Structures are given as structure tokens and as C-alpha cells.
N, C-alpha and C positions, 0 to 999 in steps of 0.2 A: 111358103111351100106347103103343098097339100100333104095331109097325113092320112092316106087311105087306110092304113092299118091301125091308126090310133095309137101307135107305140109311143109317140112323144107325150101325149096326154097321160098315157099309163105311167111313163117314167116320172113325170112331174108330180102326179098324185102319190106315187110310191115314195118319192124323195121327201115330199112334205110330211107324209105320215111317218117316215123314218126319223126325221128331225124331231118331231114332237115326241115320239116314243123314246128317242135317245136322250132328249133333254129331261124327260121325266125319269128315265133310268138313272141319269147322273144326279138329279135332285134327290131321288130316293136313296141313292148310295152315299152321296156326299153332303146331304142336307146338314148334319151336325157340324161338319167342317166349315161349310159356308157361313153358318151363324157364328161360329167361334172366331173365324178370321175377320168377319165384319165387325164384331164387337171390339176386337183388338185394334183394328184400324181406326174405329171411331174414337176409342180412348186415346190413341196416339195423336190423331188430328186435333183432338180437343185439348191436348197438352197435359193430360193426366200424368204421364210419366215424368214430365218436367217438374211437377209439384210433389212427387213422391220422394221419399228418401232414396238415395242411390241404391242401397241394399234391397229395398222393397221393389224398386223398378227392375233391378237385375233378376230378382226371383220371379217377378211376373213375366219377364221376357223368356226366361228359361221355361216357365210353366207353359207359355204359349208355344214355344218350339216343341216341347215334349208332347203337349196335348194335341197340337196340330199334326205331329208325326203319327200319333196313335189313331186319330180320326182319319187321317189319310190312308193308313194301312187298312183300317176297318172299312172305309169306303171302297178301296180297291178290291177288297174281298167280296163286298156285297154287290159291286157293280156287275151287271150282266149286259154285255153288248147286245144291241138290237141289230139284227140282220135285215137285209132288204126282203128276204122271204117272209119274215115275221111281219114286216110292214105291209107286204102284199096280201098276206092272209087277213090282216086286220081290215084292209079295204074290201077284200073279196067277201068277207062274212056279212057285209052290209046288204047283200042281195042274194036271193035264193038261186039266181041264175049263175052265180059265181063267175061273173064276166071275165075277170082277170085270168082265171084258170081255164075257162072255156076258150078264150081267144088264143090260147096257146095250143089248142087241139087242132088236128087236121082230120078231114073226112077219110074214112077207111075205104069207101066205095068211090072209085074214080069215074063212075058213070055220070052222064050229063044230068040226070035227075037228082042224083045225090049232090052234085056240085051246086045245082040251083037251090036245093034245100039248104045247103050250107051257107050260101050267100045270104039267104033270107035270115038264117039264124045269126049270122055274124052282124048283120045290120041291127038286129034286135039287141045283141050284146053291146054294140057300140053305143046305142041309145041308152042302154042301162048304165053304161060306164059314166056317162055325164051326170048321173044322179049320185055317184059315189063322192064322198067328202072325207078329208082326214078325220080320224076319230077325235071326239072331244074328250079331253082328260080333266075337265073342270072338277068333276067329282073326286077324281084321284088326287088332284092337287089340293082340293079343300081338305081332303082327309089327311094329306101329308102336311100342309101348311094352312091350318085353319085361321091364323092371324095375319096372313098376307105379308109375312116377313120378307118374302122374296121381292116385294115391292118397297116396303118401308125401309129396310136396311140400306139398299143402294141409294134411295132418295136422301136418307139421313147422312150417309157418307158424303154425298155430293154437296149437301148444304154445309156440313162442317168444313169440308175442303174449301168451299167458297169463302166462308167466314175466316178461316185461318190464312188463306191465300198464300202470301209469300212465305209465311212461317211453316206452311204445311210440309214441304220437303224436309226441312230441318227437324221438325217434330217427329216425322216418321223415321228419319235416319237415327235420331237419338233413341227412339223407342227400340229399334232393331240393334243398336250398339250401345247398351247401357254400360255403366261403370261396374264391370264384373269384379274389379279389384275391391269394391266395397264389401263383397262377401268375404274377402281375406283381411278386412280391416284397413284397407287402403284409404277409405274415406276419412279416417282419422289421422292420416299421415300429414305431418306439417313439414314443409320444406323451408328452411331458413337460408336466405341468400343475401349476400352483400358484395358490393364492388369496392375494391381497394385501389384507388388511383395510384399511378406511379409516385414514388416519394418526392420526386422533384417538382411535381405539380403543387404540392402543399395543400391539396384538397382533402377534405374529410371523407371517410368511407360513406358510401351510399347504400342504404338498406333497401332491398327490393321487396316491396309489398305485393301481395296478390292483386292482379288486375292491372298493374302498371304496364304501359306500353310506350315504346319509343323513348326509352330512357337514354339521355345523352351522357356519355362517359368519355374520358380522355383515352386516346389510343394507347394500347399497352397496359390497360387496367387489368387487374386480376379479379376474376369472379370466383367466389367461394360459395359452395352449396353444401348444406348439411341437413341430414334428416335421420329419422328413426324408422327402420323397416325390418321385416323378417328376412329379407335377402337384399342383395346389392341392386340398387336401381341403375338405370343407364342415363347418361347425359347425352343429349343429341343437340349438336350445334350446327345450324344451317346458315351458311354464308355463301360465298362463291362455290364452296364445296361443303358437303355434309360430312361431319365427323361424329363418331360415336366414342364415348369414353365411359368406362365403368367407375362406379363409386368404390372407394377403398374404405375398409373397416378401420375404425379408430379404436384406441385402447378403451374408451368408455362405452363401447358397444354401438356407437352410431356409425353412419356412413357419410363420407365427405369426398367431394370432388372439387378440383381447382382447374381453371383454364384461363388463358390470356385472350383478351378481346382486342384483336388487331383490325377488325373490319365490322361492318354492320352485320349483326348476328342475331338469330332467333334461338334462344336457349329453351330446352324443354327437358323435364325430368320424367322419365317413363318407368312405371312399375305397375303392371296390370293396367296399362293405359297411361295417359298423360296426367301426371300429378300436378305439375306447375309449368308455366311457360312465360317468358319475357322476351321482348324485342329490344335489343340494345343497339344504339347508334354510336359509332366510334368517331370522336372528334379528332382530326389530325393535329399533330404537334408541329407547328411551323418552326423552322430554324430561327435563331435570334438575328436581329439586325443591329449593326453597330456602325458608327461613323465618327469622324473627327469633326467636332464643332469648331475648334481652333487648332490649326496645324501645329506640330511640335516646334518649339523654339527653346532657346537656352535661357533658363531662369536664373534665380539666385543660387549661389553656392555651386555653380557649374552643373546645374541639374537640367534635365530635359523636362520641359513643361508643355502640357497640352490639355485641351478640354475635349471630353468625349461624351457621347450619349448612346445608350443601348436600350433595346426593348425586346421582350420575349413574352410568349403566351403565359408561361408559368415561372419565369424568373431566370436571370443570368447567374450561373453558378461560378463562372470563371471568366476573367477578362485578362488577355495577354497582349503584350506589345511584341509583335514578330518583326525581326530584323534580318535582312540579308544584304550582303555586300553588293554595291553597285558594280564593282569590278571583282567578280568572284575569283577565288583561287582555282586554277585549272584542276587541282587535285580534288576539290570538293565544290563543284559548281552549284550544287543545290543546298549548300549549307545555310541553315536558318536557326537563329536563336530566339527563344521566347522568354520574355520577362513578365512576371505576374504584375498586374495592375490592381491595386486595392479597390474593392467595391464599397459603395456607401450603404452598407447594410447586408443582410443575408438574403441572397437570391432576389434582387429587386426585379420587378417586371418592367419598370421604367426607371432608368437611372441616368444621371448626368453628373459629372464632377470634373473639377480641374485638379490635376495631379502633377506632382513633381517627383521624378525618379532620378536617383543618383546612379548613373551608369558610367561614371568615370573609371570604375574598376573593370568594366567590360573589356573583353579581349579586342573588340573592334573600336575602342574609344579613339577618337581623332580621325576615323576613316569615314568616307561617304557611304551611306547605307540607304536602303529602301525600308521604310517602316510601314506597318499596317496593324490594325487592331483585329484581334480574333476573339469573339465572344462565344462561349460554350454554355449550353443549357444543361439541365439535369439529364436529358436523354442522350447526351454526348454529341448533339448536333452543333455544328460550328457555323457562325456567320462572320464574314470578313468585311472590313472597310476598304476604302480605296487606298492605293499605295502612294506614299508621300516620300520624296527624296529628303534626306537630312544628313547632317554631319554630326556624329556623336561627339559630345563635348568630352574633353580630357583635362585632367589636372595639369597645371603648369608647374613642373618641377624645375627649380633653379639650382638646387644643391647638386654638385657632381655625383655624389653617392646615390642620391635619390633618382637622378636621371639614368644612371647605369642600372639600378635595380629595376626601374620601369622598363627600360629597353630590353633587358634580358627576359623579364617575365612575359612581355607581349610577344617576343620572338618565339617563345615556347608555346604560348596559348594560341597564337594564330597559325601554328603549324597544323594542317588538317590530316597529314599522312600518319600512317600507323607504322609500328616497328616491323621490320622484316622478320620472317620466320627463321629461327636459328636452325642450321642443318644438323642432322643427327650425327653425332660424333661417337662412333663405336669404340674408337681407340681410347676414349676417356674412361671406359669401363675397365680398362686394364690397370693393373697395379702400377703405382707411381706415374701414371699418365696425367697430363694436364689438359683440361678442357679450355683451350685458348679462346674458342668461339664464345663460350659462356662468360669468360672473364671480360672480354672486350665487348660489352653490350652496346657501347656507343656506335660501334661499326654497323649495328642493325637498326640504329635510330634513324628517324626521318631527318631531312636536311635542317629543319628549323631547330631541332633539339641539339644536333651536332654543332650548329653555329652558336647556340647559347652556351654550350659547354666550352667552346673555344673562347668566347667573350669572357666568361668567368675565369678561365685559366689565365687569360691575359691580364685581367684586373687584379687578380690575387698574386701575380708573380712578384715576389718580394714585397707583398703587401704589408707584412709586419713592419717594414721600414717606412713605407710611404703613406699608408693609410693612417690618418690621425686617430680614427675611432676603431679600436680593436674589436668592438662589438660588430661593426659593419664588416670588418675583415672576416670574422668567424662566421657571420651570416652568409657571406658570399661563398666561403669554403664549404659550408653545410649544403648550400644549394648546388654547388658543383658536385659534391658527393652524392646527392639525390639523383642528379642527372646521370652520373656514372653508373649507379646501381640500378636504375630504372630499366625495366624490360617491357613496359607497355606505356602508351601515351598517357593513360590515367595516372600512372606512377610519376611520370615526368611533370604532369600538371600540379603535383603536390608542392612545387616551389612557389606557387602563386601567393598563398597567404604569407609565406615567409618573406618574399621580396616586397610585397605590397606594404607589409608592416614596416619593413626597413625604410622604404621610400617615404612613408608618412612620418616616421620618427625622425628621419634626417631632415625633412623639409619643414615640418610643423612643430617638432618638439614633443614633449611628454603629453601635452594636452590631446594629441591625436588619439592615444589609447583611451583616454577618458571620453572623448567624443564618440569613438567607436562603441564603447559600452553604452553611452547614452542613446545612440541610434538603435542599438540592439534592444535596449529596454523599451524604447518607444515603440518599435515594431512589435515586440511581444505584447505590450499592453494594448496597442491598437488592434492586433489580431484577436485578442481575447474579447475586446468590446465588440468587434465586428461579428465574431462567431457566436456570441452569447454564451461565453464560458461560465463556469460555476462561480458563485460568490467568493468562495475561498481562493480560487485561482486568480480572480481579478484582484483581490486584496494582495495576494503574493506578488503579482506583477506590478501593482501600484507601488508597493514598498520598494521593489527593485528599481523602478523608475525614479522614485524620490532619492534613493541612495545614489544612483548614477548622476542625477542632476546636481546634487551637492558635491559629489566628487569632481564633476567637470568644472564647477565654479571654483573649487579649491585649486584644481590644476591650472586653470587660466590665471588665477590670482598669483599662484607661485611662479608661473612663467612670466607674468608681467613684472613681478618684483625682481626676478632674476635678470630682466632686461633693463632694470633701472627705475622701475616704478616705485611708488610709495605705498605702504600698507594703508588701507582705508581706516579711518577712525571708527570707533563704535558708533552705532546709530542711537537714536533717542531711546530705544528699548533696551539698550545695554547689550546688544548682540552685535557681533562682528558682521560686517557687510559681506564678507566672503570667508570661507574656510571653516565656519562654525556650523552648529546644527541647524541654524536658520539662515543659511547662506543667502545673501542678496537682500537681507532686510525683511521687515514684516510684510511688505507688499508681495514679495516672491513667495513667502511662506503662506500667505493668504491664497495665492493662486494655486499652490499645491494642495491646500486644504479644500479649496473649491473643487479641484479636480477629483480629489478623493471622495468628496460628498456626491459628486455627479456619478462616479462609478458605482458607489454603494446604492444609490437610488435608482439605478437603471437608466439614467438619461444618457444613452450611448452616443447619440449624435452630438450633443453639447460637449460631452466628455472628449470625444475624438477631436472636435474643433479646438477645444481649449488645450488638449495635448499637443496638437500641431502648433498652436501659437506659442506655447511655452518652449517647445523644442526650437522653433525658429528664433525665438528671443535669445535662447542660450547660444545658438550657433552664431548669431550676429553680435555676440558679446565682445566688446573690445575695451581693454583697460589702457588708459593713457597715464602719462606722468602727471601726478597731482600738483595742484597749485598750493596746497597747504592751508587754504583759508576756508574752503567750503565744508559743508557737512556731508556731501554726497560722495560718490565714488571718485577715485582719483581722476582728475581731468574732466569731471562732470560738474557743472554749476549746481551748487546746493541752494538751499533757501536763502542763505546769506552770502551767495557768491558775489553779488554786486552790491555796491554801497547804496544803502537805502536812502541816504541823503541826496543821491543823484536821481532818484526816481521821482518823476513828476507827481504832484498832488493828486492828479486825476487817477493815476495808476494805483497810488497808495489807497485812495478811497475805494476803488474797485476791488483791490485785494482785501481790504478790511471787510467790505460788504460780502464778498464771496466767502471768506472764511467764516464769518458769523452765520451766513445762510447755510453753509455746509455743516456747521456744528448743529444748527437747528434740525437740518435734514437727518443727520446721523441719529440724533436723539429721538426724532419722530419715528424713524424706522425701528429703533430699539423699543420704543413705547408700543408700537404696533405688534412687535414680536411678543412683548410681555402681555399685551391684551389677549392675543391668541393663546398664549400659554395659560392664562387665567381661565379662558373659556374652556380649555381642555381639562381643567381641574388641577393644573400644576401651579407651583409657586413661581411667580414672575422672576425671571433671571436664572432659572434652574436648567434651561435647555442647554445642550452641549454647544460648545463653540462660542459662549459669551465671554470667555477669557477669565472666568473666576474659578476659584477652587472652593470646595466645601468650607463653610465657615467664613468666607470672605465676601465683601461687598465691592462692587466696582468703584474704583477711585478711592477705596479705603485702605486700611492696613491689614496685613495678614496676621495670624496669631503671633508671629515673631516680631511684629512691629515694623516690618519693612513696608515702605510705601509701594502700592501696586498701581500699574498704569491703568487708566480707564479705557473705555471702548473708543474714545475719540479724543481729539485735541481739546484742551480746555479753551473756553471762550476767552479767557484772560490772556491767551498766548498771542492774540492779535497785536499787531504793531503798526505804527505809522499813522494812527488817528486817535483823537481824543475819545472816541466812542469805545475803543478797546479798553481804555482805563476805566470808563464808567462800568463796563461789563465786569471788569475785574473787581471793582469795588462792590458791585452788587453781589458777585459770587462770594466774596468774602463775608458779606452780611448774611446771605442765605445758607452759606456752607455747602453750596453745590453749584455746579455749572451745567451747561447743556450736555457735557460728556459724562456726567455722574448720574447715578440712579439711586437716591437715598432710600433706604429701606423704610424709613418712617413715613414717607409720602405715599398717598394713594395714587392710583392711576389717573383718577379724575383731577387731582391736584397737579400732577405732573403735566397733564394735558393743558390745564389752565395756564401753567407757567410758560409752556411753549407758545401758547397763543399770545401771552403778554410780551414775549421776546419778539414775536413777529410784529406786533403793534409798535413796540419800541423801535425796531429797525425802520419801519415805515415812517414813524414820527420823526426820528432823527435825520433820515435821509430825505425828508420832504416829500414823501410819497403817500398818497391817500388823503383822507380827511384829517384835518388837524396837523398836517405836516408843515414843517418849517419852510418858509419861502426863501427864494434866493437861488443862485446857480448851484447846480448839483450834477456831479459826474454820472449819477445813476439815471438822470432824466433820459428817457427813451431806451434805457437798458433793462429796466424792470417795469413790468406792466402793473400799474396800481390796481387795476381790476383783478389781476391774478393774485395779488397779495390779499385783496378782499375775499376772493374765493377761498384762498388758503385759510384765512381766519374764520370764514363761515363754516368750512368743513371741520376745523378744529373745535369750534363751539358746539357743533352738532355731536362730535365725538365726546366732548366733555359732558354734555347733557346725557348721552347714552350711558357713559360710564357711571354717572351719578345715579342713574336709574337701574344699573346692573345689567344693561343690555350690551354685553361685550361684542356680539356679532355685528350689531348696527354700528357700534363704535369702531370696530375694525374696518368696516367698509369706508367710513368717513376718514379714518386715519390713512388708509391706502390712497384715497383721493388726495388728501393733503400732501402725502409723501410724493405722489406723482407730480403735483404742481410745484412743490419745492424743488424737486429734481430738475424740472424744466427751467425754472428760474436760475438755479445754480449753474446749469449748463450754459444758459444764455450769458451769465456774468463771466464764466470762464472763457467763452469765445470772445467776448468784448475785451477782456484783459489780454488775451493772446493777440488780438488785432492791434490793440494799443501798443504792446511791446514790439510787435513786428513793424508797425509804422515808425516807432522811435529808433529801433536798431537797424532797420532795413534788411532783416534776415529772411524776408519772404514769409511764407506761410509757416507759422510756428507750430501749427497742428501736426506737421509732419516730422518735427524734431523730436528725437527720442534719446533717452539716456542709454547706457550700456545694457540695462535690463529691459529695454524696449518700452519704457514708460514715457509719457509725454514730458519733455524737458521743460515745458513752460510752467509747470507747477499746477496746471489745471486738472491733472489726472487724465486717465484714459477715458475716452468717450464711449468705449464699448462697441465700436463699430466692427471690430474684428470678430467678436463672438458674443452672443447673448447669453451671459452667465447668470443663472438665477442667484438672487441675493441669499444671505444666510437664512432669512426667515422662510423663504420658499424651499430652500434645501432642507431645513429642519422639518417643515411640514411634510415634505416627501418622505423623510426618514420616519416620521410618526406614522404615516400611512403604511409604510412598509412593515414597521414593527407591529402594527395592528393586524395586518394581513397574516403575519407569521403567528401571532398569538391565536387568532381565530382558526388558523390551519391546525395548530397543535391541539386546540380544544374541541375541534369539530368531531362529532361522532358519526354523522351521516356520511356515507362514502361518496355520494354525489356532491355534497357540499365540499368535502375535502378535495375532490378532483377539480371542482371549479376554482377553489382557492389556489390549488397547485398551479393551474394554468395561469392564473393572475400573477402569481409570484414569478413564474418563468418569464412572462412578458415584462414584469417590472424590472 
């Protein structure tokens, strides 16, 4: 579009001039601010603030803000806006014709001549306008910025930004938001934080170090934060929701905050900015799982037996057997009883066990029920197994009094109803008034209680005439009085122990009380072992169990004698087989001593197994009428129960070889214990449990001249073969047997003599090199190579003892002991097989005497429980004593804490 007036060109030139003048005006006014800001951004992009101390960085930022504000105010004051008039004048001054001003004029004479002259003048002005240019400010800019900082600083900023690239925004942000708390001393603020997992997890506390991220903790853990500050910080927890919590002051002048972690949470401590932060991931706690491995069945002693397995993240704290009636009572359709099931340890994460529960006293005994297992973890979560139908076992009572007592008690216990509320009797508050409702409490009792009261009333009617046992009559009357006076169902249930004791007393006699005490003592000791009770508490309960076991044996013996049995003769140790301090003979006393050793040394699993075996053995104890010829219990074949003349020579030879090998094995074990004692710097034979008193030697005489029993049978006690006589003769010449430990002989000499006995046995029985030829009952029963291995181990032990190397000698002695034990067990099995084949009694390995021992004479094979021998138990005691000594002598607190934890685990 044409521009006849030239106004567009004029406006363009004026605008360009205005821009140049305005830019120069801004530069002249804000030039110091531009340089100051450019330097700050250059330092920020270069990461200078990240390398400075927090306090210095905060000061520099504050100086920037303050200086920038001052320079901004100063620039605003110096800045003079450029108007378009000023820009037009700057252009107009470039020509003497002043074209911009002249073009705005108009001719005063409207004549044609004047108009023609004006057109010529305007054409000249427009031509002059094309020569006008925006003014050059180079000289002014050079005077203002002689070093071209207006170009250098932006270029430098762009280069630094390119080098920093992705870090540039963060550096600038950190420069503008420094740690102002450092000016208040917050940079020295230390936040201590730790996570305490829930107690049931068994996990140790987790200390949160600075910089940790994504810490996995159990759900429900408690986080504790502690710090020193001039005022209370704030705890910010960001999860699904954001929560704020103030720190609380502690008595020592610090600040502390605690919170539960129930979900993935970011923790931050804020005080003049964020002082510390962690991201915590909460691990969920799954409920336990439990199942029946073997469904419930009726086991021994009318007990319910089943096998279970359970697993949990952090351990099962409680296991229960839940029972509900298959045909529930309409008054209580949801009734359920839970019976605790013992756990094999403290809160096992994976557990499985076979248990037997005596539920014959339960109110639903004899009824069909549904049973299921309920496992509970430390968080209170429950896991259940499948439901299994079962009929609870009940005791079979044959005595009339016992049957009546049982029927009355279950009638009361199975009643689910409650007593009716007694009406308010205001007349009873008057003088001489009778509260008949309160007197006749049976009228408010549920039907089951009323029925039981009528049953007792019928049984005790003229009972002093017809009941032969006055104690039973008085017990029934006492129970009747309890029901008559009861006002609640709980008070009525108090007849349960009274009538149960009467039923057991009437059916089983006085041993029932002793058995009840034995069961109570067993449960108490087992509970202490399972829960890790203190050493003193375990000792106390162990002594209670020992007393209860001896009392039970005495009661059973008294009951057997009252029923026509014979009192057992004294055993070889001179102690009564029942009723004395070592009831049951030395074998039973050894089992109790082994149990005590295991409890003292912390071997809880072995102790609980042995405790169960001892209890079962006692409960299965049966005394019979004695034959008067044996050495064992009445009615139990002793060592001489059968005529040895009728025993085949093969069995006699096996018996002789087994006894001789057993004697060698016993002495080899003792020699191994003495070697270990000597290695510890002790005198051989001084360790506890060797059967000697101070000043005595095994097999010798005490200071009073009484002959003492050795640690084992003498080799000369063997009978039925000529070799036994040879051994006896040899023992008489040497003055000692395998069961003796002469003080004058060194360990090497004793080891050499045991080796000679092994060689002699092999030679006489035709085993190994130089053996006598001919038929031999031991052929195929004892491995000649095994005897050679035994002899080789003994020779190496003898050489080590001669050189004073007790440790190497002990290792070889243990090898010889193991090999001897294997051969002895092999001979015992062969003897059992031979006797079974001759007598036709089946597997003799299953035959046991009243004490639960192998009746074949071969001894227990140890399959029921792996009980450490005396040497191992003694070594465990020595370790425990050494730990206690070091704990008492330790001065370093960390060492004492470490030893304390070891003692707790022991």
C-alpha cells in the first residue's frame, strides 16, 4: 500500500530510535544490577554454592538478595523513560530541514500558489527523511561498558549452562534456597534414628544411617528419632496421607519423636529446612498357616495323638486345638473349647511335632466333636487348619463310685446355661423376714446343675449305711453342698476337681495322686525348658520332677505289694529297686542324672525328649507277682532268671563276648574322659559324675575300708565260658580289671592294656591274625577288619599319650570308642536274634521290663532319644562354667554383653 504522506516510514524510524534509546537508558540505570545478577547465576551454574559450607552459601544468597534489592532500587531511581517525542527529536536533529517537524506543519495560505509551493517543499522533506538513521550509541555504550561485559557475560552464562546441562536447574534452585538453618547452627544438628521391629518378629533394631533409602522393615515397627536442637523440630510422614508430628522434649534436654510404620512412608525431620529423611518400606506380616500332618487318633494312655506342622513369618507363639460338638447343645450352639498344644521351642517359624494330649478330663470326653488347629503369631493373627471329626477318648471307669462321680461331674460341666437372676425380695429387708429365694438357689440353677444335685441326693440317701467308703460318701455330700450353695455356673463347676479326684482314687488307687503330681511336675519342667526359664527355676523344677518320680515309683510298689506282689530284692548296688532314694535301680538314677545334666547345660531339645521318655516309662510301669529267683523286678526276668545250663553254647559265647566287649568299651570311654580332663589341666577322675568321693579311687576302698563299686562290671563277672576265668585270673594278677582305673598307671599304660584286651579277645575267638581256627559262634558276627581298626586307633592313641599329645590321643580314642560301640551293638542284636529264634517270642528288641528297658539284657539301643554320654555332658558343663567365669571377670561392657547373650542361649 502506498504511503503518500510517509507516515509509516516516520513511525518505523521513530520506533527504532526509541528502542535504542530505551535500551541504553535501561543499561545506564541497571548496568550494576545486570553485572551482579550475571555473576550470581554464573557461580550457581558452576556449582560454587554446592561446594561452599552451608553457612557461607546462605550468607552469599542473602547478600545477593540484599545487594540485588539495593541495585534495583538505585536503577529505578536513575532510570529515565524515553518518550517518542525524544526519539523524534533525536532523528529530526540529524537534518537542518527538521523533516519530522516540518512534515507536521500545514500551509497558512490556502491559495493555489502557496499550495504548489508546499507540495514542492514536502517532496523535498520526504526525500530528506530517507537519509535519517537511528542514532548510533556506540560511543555511549563504550563509555558505559568499555569491556563488552554486555556480550561476554551472556555468552559465559550460556556456555556454563550447556556444560552443567541437566544439573543446571538443580544448582540454580539450591543456590536460591540454601540451608538458612546453618546460620542457626542447624548444619551441626545430628538426628539419631532407629527402627524397633515388633517384639514377636525377634529381629534386632535397625539403625538408620544418613543416606539410606528404601529400608525394608516389618509392618508395625516403631521408629524413634532423637536430636539436639534449640527448639522442637517437626516430623513429617508422607504415606497415603501426610502427617505432621512435633518432637517432645526429654529430661536430658534433647527432643524425641516416635511413630508407627504401618505402610510405605517417607520420614523427614524439618527444622529450618529438612535435616534428615528416609524412605521406609513396610513388609506385611502374613497370618500363620497350620495343618494336620496326621489326623487325630487315640494313642497310649487314652490320649489323643496327632502330628501337626505350622509356619509363620516371625514365629508361632501359640498353638491350640479347638473343639466344638458335632451335635451342639441348643443353648450354646457356638460353644468351642481350646486346648493349648506345646510348641517345640520358643516361637518357631517352622515347626512340626507329634503330640499326645490327655483330654479324658475334658467335659466333652466320649462325645463326637469337630477339631481344628489354631496357630497364633505374635501380632495376634490366627491361622486355622481344616476341621476333622473325632470322638474324644474318655477313661473307662468300672468301679461304681468312680462311675457315679464321673457322671455327676460331666452333667454339671456340659450344662451351658447360666443361673437365672433372682428377683428382688423387698420383704426380706424387714425384720424377722426370710429370703426364701436366696436360700433355694437350686431353683435358679440351669437344668444340668439341678439334675446333678438330684443325682447326688439319691446316691447319698442313707449312704452312711450302704457306701463302704466313708471318704467317698463325704466327698459326695461335699459336692452336693457346693451345688446347693452355688449362685453362678462358675461356682457349680468347682465340683470338677473334687469328683475327678474321687473317680481316679476309686478306680486306680493311691498311685493316681502320685501320677497326677508326676504329670504336673513334668508339665512344669517342660514349660520351663520351652520358655527358656532361669537356671535357678529349672533346677527347682528338676528337683520337683525327681521327687515326684520317686514318689510315684514308691506308690506303685506299695500298691503292687498290697495286691499280693513281693518286695523286690536289693540290686547289686545295695539300693532298693523301689521306694528308696534311687528308686528303680542305678539305670533309672542315671537317666535322672542325665536329664539334670541336659537341663543344666541348656540342651533343651534333648532334655524335653528324655523327660517325655522317662514319664512314659513311669506311666507304663507295671509290677507283677515275683518268681523269687531273679535279680530284677518282681515278675521280670533278671540276669539269672533262666537256667544257664539250658542256654546253648552259642548264646553263652555271644554273651561272654558281648560282656567283655562292653567292659572294654566302658573303660575306653572312661579313659577318653580322663584324657580330656588331663588336657584341661585337671587330675584324671576328678570330674563330677565319676562315682568317686574325694580320697577314693574307683574300685578301691573308701577311708572307712568299705569296698566301693567301680564304674562298670568287672571283667571277671562273666560266666559261661572259660575265657571269663582267664580274665579273672589275669585281673587277680594285675590287680585291676577293665572297670578299674588304678591311680598308679599312666594313661598310656591304660591305653596299652585295653589294646591287649582287644587283641586277646580277637585271638581267643579266632578273629584276625593269629586267631585260633575252628568253629566259632562269632564268625560273621564281628568284623575282623573292624577289630583291627580298633586296635590301630588304640595304638595311635597310645603313641600320642606317650608323646604328651592329649588332643590327638582323644581323637583316636573317640574313634576307637565309636567302633567298639558299633561292634557291641552288633553282638547285642545277634544275641537277641538267637534268643528269639530259640524261644519263639518274636522280636526281642521290643520287649521291655517295667522300667522300659530292653528285657533281653542287651540294653537300650538309644533309638528313643539321643542322649549325650557323661563325657559330652561334662564338656558342656565345663564350657558353661568357663563362660560364667569370663562373664564375671570381663571388664569391657561389650564383651560382657556378648557373653551374657551366649549364656542366655546356653
